[in-house]
Biopython code that builds the backbone (N, CA, C, O; Angstrom):
import numpy as np
from Bio.PDB.StructureBuilder import StructureBuilder

atoms = [
    (1, "MET", "N", (45.121, -29.700, 10.863)),
    (1, "MET", "CA", (44.795, -28.576, 11.297)),
    (1, "MET", "C", (45.928, -27.154, 11.819)),
    (1, "MET", "O", (45.701, -25.981, 12.116)),
    (2, "LYS", "N", (46.751, -27.700, 11.764)),
    (2, "LYS", "CA", (48.053, -25.991, 11.291)),
    (2, "LYS", "C", (48.221, -25.834, 10.165)),
    (2, "LYS", "O", (48.891, -24.838, 9.893)),
    (3, "ILE", "N", (47.850, -26.475, 9.278)),
    (3, "ILE", "CA", (48.012, -26.103, 7.381)),
    (3, "ILE", "C", (46.900, -24.978, 7.434)),
    (3, "ILE", "O", (46.942, -23.769, 7.207)),
    (4, "ALA", "N", (45.597, -26.088, 7.931)),
    (4, "ALA", "CA", (43.868, -25.552, 7.922)),
    (4, "ALA", "C", (44.687, -23.597, 8.003)),
    (4, "ALA", "O", (44.231, -22.828, 7.156)),
    (5, "HIS", "N", (45.404, -23.216, 8.647)),
    (5, "HIS", "CA", (44.989, -22.031, 10.163)),
    (5, "HIS", "C", (46.344, -20.549, 8.968)),
    (5, "HIS", "O", (46.271, -19.336, 8.772)),
    (6, "PHE", "N", (47.426, -21.741, 8.490)),
    (6, "PHE", "CA", (48.178, -21.272, 7.985)),
    (6, "PHE", "C", (47.673, -20.766, 6.547)),
    (6, "PHE", "O", (47.901, -19.625, 6.145)),
    (7, "PHE", "N", (46.999, -21.683, 5.849)),
    (7, "PHE", "CA", (46.469, -20.688, 4.504)),
    (7, "PHE", "C", (45.207, -20.105, 4.485)),
    (7, "PHE", "O", (44.730, -19.654, 3.444)),
    (8, "LEU", "N", (44.517, -20.072, 5.758)),
    (8, "LEU", "CA", (43.157, -19.162, 6.227)),
    (8, "LEU", "C", (44.660, -17.468, 6.594)),
    (8, "LEU", "O", (44.235, -16.347, 6.314)),
    (9, "LEU", "N", (45.929, -17.550, 7.070)),
    (9, "LEU", "CA", (45.904, -16.215, 7.254)),
    (9, "LEU", "C", (46.571, -15.636, 6.140)),
    (9, "LEU", "O", (46.425, -14.507, 5.671)),
    (10, "LEU", "N", (47.901, -17.268, 5.498)),
    (10, "LEU", "CA", (48.064, -16.460, 3.388)),
    (10, "LEU", "C", (46.870, -15.554, 3.129)),
    (10, "LEU", "O", (46.834, -14.379, 2.763)),
    (11, "LEU", "N", (45.762, -16.545, 3.458)),
    (11, "LEU", "CA", (44.203, -15.757, 2.655)),
    (11, "LEU", "C", (43.827, -14.309, 2.890)),
    (11, "LEU", "O", (43.314, -13.501, 2.115)),
    (12, "THR", "N", (44.208, -14.182, 4.146)),
    (12, "THR", "CA", (43.748, -12.817, 5.140)),
    (12, "THR", "C", (44.133, -12.019, 4.260)),
    (12, "THR", "O", (43.427, -11.352, 3.504)),
    (13, "PHE", "N", (45.856, -12.080, 4.361)),
    (13, "PHE", "CA", (47.121, -11.322, 4.529)),
    (13, "PHE", "C", (46.917, -10.274, 2.656)),
    (13, "PHE", "O", (46.728, -9.071, 2.476)),
    (14, "PHE", "N", (47.130, -11.883, 1.208)),
    (14, "PHE", "CA", (46.732, -11.013, 0.307)),
    (14, "PHE", "C", (44.824, -10.658, 0.147)),
    (14, "PHE", "O", (44.191, -11.086, -0.818)),
    (15, "ILE", "N", (44.413, -10.135, 0.856)),
    (15, "ILE", "CA", (43.007, -9.846, 0.789)),
    (15, "ILE", "C", (43.283, -8.237, 0.977)),
    (15, "ILE", "O", (43.132, -7.191, 0.346)),
    (16, "ASN", "N", (43.762, -8.680, 2.193)),
    (16, "ASN", "CA", (44.170, -6.887, 3.223)),
    (16, "ASN", "C", (45.565, -6.670, 2.425)),
    (16, "ASN", "O", (46.013, -5.553, 2.688)),
    (17, "LEU", "N", (46.433, -7.440, 1.479)),
    (17, "LEU", "CA", (47.343, -6.075, 0.510)),
    (17, "LEU", "C", (46.223, -5.468, -1.069)),
    (17, "LEU", "O", (45.785, -4.451, -1.608)),
    (18, "SER", "N", (46.240, -6.412, -1.140)),
    (18, "SER", "CA", (44.974, -6.137, -3.000)),
    (18, "SER", "C", (44.127, -4.950, -2.291)),
    (18, "SER", "O", (44.307, -3.878, -2.869)),
    (19, "GLY", "N", (43.077, -4.861, -0.967)),
    (19, "GLY", "CA", (42.603, -3.714, -0.662)),
    (19, "GLY", "C", (43.958, -2.651, -0.051)),
    (19, "GLY", "O", (44.221, -1.492, -0.372)),
    (20, "LEU", "N", (44.281, -3.080, 0.408)),
    (20, "LEU", "CA", (46.036, -1.302, 0.449)),
    (20, "LEU", "C", (46.497, -1.270, -0.562)),
    (20, "LEU", "O", (47.141, -0.229, -0.690)),
    (21, "LEU", "N", (46.537, -2.183, -1.830)),
    (21, "LEU", "CA", (47.070, -1.118, -3.173)),
    (21, "LEU", "C", (45.518, -0.518, -3.438)),
    (21, "LEU", "O", (45.375, 0.644, -3.056)),
    (22, "ALA", "N", (44.701, -0.960, -3.857)),
    (22, "ALA", "CA", (43.850, -0.511, -4.206)),
    (22, "ALA", "C", (43.847, 0.688, -3.759)),
    (22, "ALA", "O", (42.971, 1.165, -4.481)),
    (23, "GLN", "N", (44.364, 1.965, -2.748)),
    (23, "GLN", "CA", (43.929, 2.851, -3.010)),
    (23, "GLN", "C", (45.081, 3.843, -3.067)),
    (23, "GLN", "O", (45.151, 4.889, -2.421)),
    (24, "GLU", "N", (45.605, 3.565, -3.573)),
    (24, "GLU", "CA", (46.739, 3.793, -4.716)),
    (24, "GLU", "C", (46.497, 4.186, -5.927)),
    (24, "GLU", "O", (45.946, 3.471, -6.764)),
    (25, "ASN", "N", (46.954, 5.561, -6.162)),
    (25, "ASN", "CA", (46.757, 6.004, -7.940)),
    (25, "ASN", "C", (47.689, 5.968, -8.641)),
    (25, "ASN", "O", (48.855, 5.999, -8.247)),
    (26, "GLU", "N", (47.416, 5.914, -9.504)),
    (26, "GLU", "CA", (49.066, 5.653, -10.736)),
    (26, "GLU", "C", (49.854, 5.771, -9.882)),
    (26, "GLU", "O", (50.159, 4.907, -9.059)),
    (27, "ALA", "N", (50.426, 7.230, -10.004)),
    (27, "ALA", "CA", (51.219, 7.603, -9.521)),
    (27, "ALA", "C", (51.858, 7.308, -7.618)),
    (27, "ALA", "O", (52.948, 7.771, -7.282)),
    (28, "GLY", "N", (50.914, 6.452, -6.540)),
    (28, "GLY", "CA", (51.442, 6.478, -5.510)),
    (28, "GLY", "C", (50.703, 7.254, -4.620)),
    (28, "GLY", "O", (51.241, 7.680, -3.598)),
    (29, "CYS", "N", (49.566, 7.485, -4.876)),
    (29, "CYS", "CA", (49.298, 8.788, -4.157)),
    (29, "CYS", "C", (47.358, 8.214, -3.309)),
    (29, "CYS", "O", (46.368, 7.796, -3.908)),
    (30, "LYS", "N", (47.548, 8.453, -1.880)),
    (30, "LYS", "CA", (46.804, 7.773, -1.404)),
    (30, "LYS", "C", (45.279, 8.977, -1.380)),
    (30, "LYS", "O", (45.065, 10.062, -1.919)),
    (31, "VAL", "N", (44.692, 8.319, -0.705)),
    (31, "VAL", "CA", (42.944, 8.566, 0.055)),
    (31, "VAL", "C", (42.790, 8.065, 0.210)),
    (31, "VAL", "O", (42.645, 6.990, -0.371)),
    (32, "LEU", "N", (42.559, 8.757, 2.182)),
    (32, "LEU", "CA", (42.571, 7.673, 3.473)),
    (32, "LEU", "C", (40.761, 7.090, 3.515)),
    (32, "LEU", "O", (40.229, 6.038, 3.869)),
    (33, "GLN", "N", (40.248, 8.404, 2.953)),
    (33, "GLN", "CA", (39.126, 8.157, 3.004)),
    (33, "GLN", "C", (38.352, 7.159, 2.542)),
    (33, "GLN", "O", (38.243, 7.395, 1.339)),
    (34, "ASN", "N", (37.616, 5.961, 2.853)),
    (34, "ASN", "CA", (37.407, 5.376, 2.651)),
    (34, "ASN", "C", (36.383, 4.882, 1.922)),
    (34, "ASN", "O", (36.375, 3.807, 1.323)),
    (35, "THR", "N", (35.233, 5.951, 2.001)),
    (35, "THR", "CA", (34.042, 6.285, 0.615)),
    (35, "THR", "C", (34.665, 7.268, -0.696)),
    (35, "THR", "O", (33.962, 7.840, -1.530)),
    (36, "LEU", "N", (35.910, 7.286, -0.642)),
    (36, "LEU", "CA", (36.689, 8.289, -2.049)),
    (36, "LEU", "C", (37.047, 7.519, -1.928)),
    (36, "LEU", "O", (36.085, 6.790, -1.687)),
    (37, "VAL", "N", (38.398, 6.621, -1.875)),
    (37, "VAL", "CA", (38.979, 5.304, -3.101)),
    (37, "VAL", "C", (38.859, 4.689, -3.632)),
    (37, "VAL", "O", (38.148, 3.824, -3.120)),
    (38, "GLY", "N", (39.248, 4.394, -4.921)),
    (38, "GLY", "CA", (39.479, 4.524, -5.914)),
    (38, "GLY", "C", (40.427, 4.998, -7.051)),
    (38, "GLY", "O", (41.436, 4.435, -7.476)),
    (39, "LYS", "N", (39.754, 6.388, -7.515)),
    (39, "LYS", "CA", (40.307, 6.896, -8.780)),
    (39, "LYS", "C", (40.512, 8.354, -7.635)),
    (39, "LYS", "O", (39.816, 8.558, -6.641)),
    (40, "TYR", "N", (41.955, 9.451, -8.257)),
    (40, "TYR", "CA", (42.169, 9.965, -7.011)),
    (40, "TYR", "C", (43.215, 10.981, -8.595)),
    (40, "TYR", "O", (44.170, 10.495, -9.201)),
    (41, "THR", "N", (42.685, 12.187, -8.815)),
    (41, "THR", "CA", (43.652, 12.799, -9.497)),
    (41, "THR", "C", (44.016, 14.227, -8.580)),
    (41, "THR", "O", (43.154, 14.509, -7.747)),
    (42, "GLY", "N", (45.281, 15.205, -8.661)),
    (42, "GLY", "CA", (45.728, 16.207, -8.459)),
    (42, "GLY", "C", (46.728, 16.368, -7.481)),
    (42, "GLY", "O", (47.327, 15.296, -7.579)),
    (43, "GLU", "N", (47.149, 16.847, -6.829)),
    (43, "GLU", "CA", (47.775, 17.231, -5.449)),
    (43, "GLU", "C", (48.797, 16.136, -4.990)),
    (43, "GLU", "O", (47.983, 15.342, -4.517)),
    (44, "CYS", "N", (49.840, 15.629, -4.828)),
    (44, "CYS", "CA", (50.373, 14.666, -3.704)),
    (44, "CYS", "C", (51.035, 15.532, -2.948)),
    (44, "CYS", "O", (51.329, 16.681, -3.276)),
    (45, "LYS", "N", (51.362, 14.820, -1.586)),
    (45, "LYS", "CA", (53.321, 15.287, -0.427)),
    (45, "LYS", "C", (53.099, 14.196, 0.182)),
    (45, "LYS", "O", (52.181, 14.042, 0.987)),
    (46, "LYS", "N", (53.742, 13.523, -0.076)),
    (46, "LYS", "CA", (54.480, 12.420, 0.824)),
    (46, "LYS", "C", (53.365, 11.525, 1.101)),
    (46, "LYS", "O", (52.673, 11.280, 2.089)),
    (47, "GLY", "N", (53.447, 10.955, -0.587)),
    (47, "GLY", "CA", (52.733, 9.791, -1.307)),
    (47, "GLY", "C", (50.430, 9.838, -0.361)),
    (47, "GLY", "O", (49.659, 8.924, -0.652)),
    (48, "LEU", "N", (50.061, 10.795, 0.411)),
    (48, "LEU", "CA", (49.306, 11.376, -0.375)),
    (48, "LEU", "C", (48.018, 12.578, -0.403)),
    (48, "LEU", "O", (48.079, 13.769, -0.097)),
    (49, "ALA", "N", (47.079, 11.922, -0.797)),
    (49, "ALA", "CA", (46.566, 13.518, -1.528)),
    (49, "ALA", "C", (46.667, 14.742, -0.593)),
    (49, "ALA", "O", (46.373, 14.765, 0.602)),
    (50, "ASP", "N", (47.201, 15.897, -1.455)),
    (50, "ASP", "CA", (47.375, 16.814, -1.166)),
    (50, "ASP", "C", (47.328, 18.265, -1.515)),
    (50, "ASP", "O", (48.109, 18.921, -2.206)),
    (51, "GLY", "N", (46.053, 18.684, -0.778)),
    (51, "GLY", "CA", (46.182, 19.899, -2.284)),
    (51, "GLY", "C", (43.956, 19.955, -3.170)),
    (51, "GLY", "O", (42.820, 19.648, -2.809)),
    (52, "LYS", "N", (44.555, 20.466, -4.201)),
    (52, "LYS", "CA", (43.468, 20.840, -5.050)),
    (52, "LYS", "C", (43.256, 19.119, -5.838)),
    (52, "LYS", "O", (44.107, 18.757, -6.651)),
    (53, "GLY", "N", (42.094, 18.211, -5.496)),
    (53, "GLY", "CA", (42.116, 17.257, -5.916)),
    (53, "GLY", "C", (40.497, 16.347, -6.071)),
    (53, "GLY", "O", (39.530, 16.632, -5.365)),
    (54, "GLU", "N", (40.487, 15.624, -6.763)),
    (54, "GLU", "CA", (39.405, 15.296, -7.391)),
    (54, "GLU", "C", (39.687, 13.224, -7.402)),
    (54, "GLU", "O", (40.276, 12.485, -8.192)),
    (55, "ALA", "N", (38.668, 12.882, -5.694)),
    (55, "ALA", "CA", (38.621, 10.911, -5.536)),
    (55, "ALA", "C", (37.157, 10.984, -6.159)),
    (55, "ALA", "O", (36.276, 11.842, -6.120)),
    (56, "ILE", "N", (37.246, 9.943, -6.649)),
    (56, "ILE", "CA", (36.344, 9.272, -7.059)),
    (56, "ILE", "C", (36.239, 7.343, -6.600)),
    (56, "ILE", "O", (36.623, 6.269, -7.064)),
    (57, "GLY", "N", (35.538, 7.816, -5.526)),
    (57, "GLY", "CA", (35.564, 5.736, -5.755)),
    (57, "GLY", "C", (33.613, 6.044, -4.505)),
    (57, "GLY", "O", (33.252, 7.090, -5.043)),
    (58, "GLN", "N", (32.588, 5.770, -3.510)),
    (58, "GLN", "CA", (31.719, 5.003, -3.576)),
    (58, "GLN", "C", (31.146, 6.376, -3.683)),
    (58, "GLN", "O", (30.175, 6.626, -4.397)),
    (59, "HIS", "N", (31.890, 7.431, -2.817)),
    (59, "HIS", "CA", (31.280, 9.019, -3.292)),
    (59, "HIS", "C", (32.539, 9.544, -4.018)),
    (59, "HIS", "O", (33.693, 9.204, -4.278)),
    (60, "HIS", "N", (31.620, 10.621, -4.210)),
    (60, "HIS", "CA", (32.622, 11.659, -5.575)),
    (60, "HIS", "C", (33.464, 13.146, -4.503)),
    (60, "HIS", "O", (32.974, 13.769, -3.561)),
    (61, "TYR", "N", (34.332, 13.235, -4.916)),
    (61, "TYR", "CA", (34.753, 15.173, -4.093)),
    (61, "TYR", "C", (36.153, 15.098, -4.558)),
    (61, "TYR", "O", (37.129, 14.349, -4.602)),
    (62, "THR", "N", (35.569, 16.722, -5.006)),
    (62, "THR", "CA", (36.432, 17.443, -5.694)),
    (62, "THR", "C", (36.499, 18.635, -4.485)),
    (62, "THR", "O", (35.498, 19.192, -4.035)),
    (63, "GLY", "N", (37.619, 18.853, -4.142)),
    (63, "GLY", "CA", (38.368, 20.518, -3.528)),
    (63, "GLY", "C", (39.635, 19.923, -2.720)),
    (63, "GLY", "O", (40.294, 19.011, -3.220)),
    (64, "SER", "N", (39.802, 20.208, -2.059)),
    (64, "SER", "CA", (41.144, 20.252, -1.146)),
    (64, "SER", "C", (41.332, 19.080, 0.179)),
    (64, "SER", "O", (40.678, 18.565, 1.085)),
    (65, "PHE", "N", (42.521, 19.077, -0.342)),
    (65, "PHE", "CA", (43.315, 17.056, 0.602)),
    (65, "PHE", "C", (43.760, 17.811, 1.294)),
    (65, "PHE", "O", (44.110, 18.983, 1.149)),
    (66, "LYS", "N", (43.759, 16.792, 2.506)),
    (66, "LYS", "CA", (45.336, 17.446, 3.107)),
    (66, "LYS", "C", (45.207, 16.075, 4.534)),
    (66, "LYS", "O", (44.535, 15.588, 5.444)),
    (67, "LYS", "N", (46.523, 16.051, 3.708)),
    (67, "LYS", "CA", (47.304, 14.399, 4.513)),
    (67, "LYS", "C", (46.182, 13.321, 4.106)),
    (67, "LYS", "O", (45.991, 12.315, 4.789)),
    (68, "GLY", "N", (45.592, 13.556, 3.157)),
    (68, "GLY", "CA", (44.713, 12.388, 2.433)),
    (68, "GLY", "C", (43.478, 12.567, 2.627)),
    (68, "GLY", "O", (42.652, 12.632, 1.717)),
    (69, "LEU", "N", (43.381, 12.604, 3.085)),
    (69, "LEU", "CA", (41.663, 13.226, 3.672)),
    (69, "LEU", "C", (41.025, 14.868, 3.423)),
    (69, "LEU", "O", (41.869, 15.743, 3.615)),
    (70, "PRO", "N", (39.968, 15.238, 3.116)),
    (70, "PRO", "CA", (38.898, 15.986, 2.389)),
    (70, "PRO", "C", (39.556, 17.211, 3.483)),
    (70, "PRO", "O", (39.782, 16.862, 4.642)),
    (71, "ASN", "N", (39.818, 18.503, 3.098)),
    (71, "ASN", "CA", (40.031, 18.835, 3.925)),
    (71, "ASN", "C", (39.575, 20.715, 3.533)),
    (71, "ASN", "O", (40.469, 21.420, 3.064)),
    (72, "GLY", "N", (38.548, 21.160, 3.718)),
    (72, "GLY", "CA", (38.400, 22.852, 4.072)),
    (72, "GLY", "C", (36.922, 23.147, 2.437)),
    (72, "GLY", "O", (35.795, 22.681, 2.601)),
    (73, "LYS", "N", (37.138, 23.622, 1.616)),
    (73, "LYS", "CA", (36.136, 23.623, 0.501)),
    (73, "LYS", "C", (36.320, 22.859, 0.056)),
    (73, "LYS", "O", (37.443, 22.358, 0.112)),
    (74, "GLY", "N", (34.583, 21.923, -1.168)),
    (74, "GLY", "CA", (34.624, 20.947, -1.180)),
    (74, "GLY", "C", (33.306, 20.269, -1.372)),
    (74, "GLY", "O", (32.496, 20.075, -0.466)),
    (75, "ILE", "N", (33.123, 19.858, -2.868)),
    (75, "ILE", "CA", (31.932, 19.203, -2.771)),
    (75, "ILE", "C", (31.738, 17.886, -3.356)),
    (75, "ILE", "O", (30.650, 17.318, -3.253)),
]
sb = StructureBuilder()
sb.init_structure("model")
sb.init_model(0)
sb.init_chain("A")
sb.init_seg("    ")
for serial, (resi, resn, name, xyz) in enumerate(atoms, 1):
    if name == "N":
        sb.init_residue(resn, " ", resi, " ")
    sb.init_atom(name, np.array(xyz, "f"), 0.0, 1.0, " ", f" {name:<3s}", serial, name[0])
structure = sb.get_structure()
């Protein structure tokens, strides 16, 4: 039984890790809003989307970002 719990825990860890890695674009810049996680191009600060950019995930947003989140003007 302990072995089954270990493998379940290990599987959960790898699933969560893959979700975190999917948030990063090629430059290592993250978008924190779940519906915009996917592809990001634009300005980056301290590893987060910050400034003008475009994020495409479940939704599509072009505009200003601050600390990884849409902020200010954008569509």
